[in-house]
C-alpha positions in Angstrom: 136.2 201.5 20.5 138.4 198.6 19.5 140.4 200.9 17.3 140.9 203.3 20.1 142.1 200.5 22.4 144.4 199.3 19.7 146.0 202.7 19.3 146.2 203.4 23.0 148.1 200.1 23.5 150.4 200.9 20.6 151.2 204.4 21.9 151.3 203.8 25.6 151.8 200.0 25.9 148.8 200.0 28.3 146.6 197.0 27.7 142.8 197.3 27.8 142.6 195.5 31.2 145.3 197.8 32.7 143.6 201.0 31.8 142.1 201.7 35.2 145.6 201.6 36.7 147.1 203.8 34.0 144.7 206.6 33.5 147.4 209.3 33.0 149.0 207.3 30.2 145.6 206.7 28.6 144.9 210.5 28.7 148.2 211.2 27.1 147.6 208.6 24.5 144.2 210.1 23.6 145.9 213.5 23.3 148.5 212.0 20.9 145.8 210.3 18.8 143.2 213.0 18.7 144.9 216.2 19.7 142.4 218.8 20.9 139.7 216.3 19.9 140.7 214.1 22.9 138.5 216.3 25.1 135.4 215.2 23.2 136.4 211.5 23.6 137.2 212.1 27.3 133.8 213.7 27.9 132.1 210.8 26.2 134.1 208.3 28.3 133.1 210.2 31.5 129.4 210.3 30.6 129.4 206.6 29.7 131.1 205.7 33.0 128.8 207.9 35.0 125.7 206.4 33.3 127.0 202.8 34.0 127.7 203.8 37.7 124.2 205.4 38.0 125.5 208.8 38.9 125.3 212.3 37.4 128.1 213.1 35.0 131.1 215.1 36.3 131.0 218.4 34.3 133.7 220.4 36.3 135.9 222.0 33.6 138.6 222.6 36.1 139.2 218.9 36.7 141.4 216.7 34.5 140.1 213.6 32.8 141.8 211.5 35.6 140.3 213.6 38.3 136.9 213.2 36.8 137.3 209.5 36.6 138.4 209.3 40.2 135.6 211.6 41.3 133.0 209.4 39.5 134.4 206.2 41.2 134.3 207.9 44.6 130.7 209.2 44.0 129.6 205.8 43.0 131.1 204.3 46.1 129.4 206.8 48.3 126.1 206.2 46.6 126.5 202.5 47.1 127.3 202.9 50.8 124.3 205.2 51.3 122.0 202.7 49.5 123.2 199.9 51.7 121.9 201.7 54.8 
């Protein structure tokens, strides 16, 4: 992962701590680094995020990487709100 962060920062100038605010740039950086293989990396990132958030992975092929990240964050917030009741 450190190598990916390094290359993302070199390609996009996005630092690791700024990734959540620059998802589109990160997606483009992954595409530049890995080409079509970026989809595999994006899927792994989504699955890891969903696991950490305690939700089911977003598998909608019609959604972009950024849309899936945003949907996962929203689903986690809804889950958190419902468990607080």
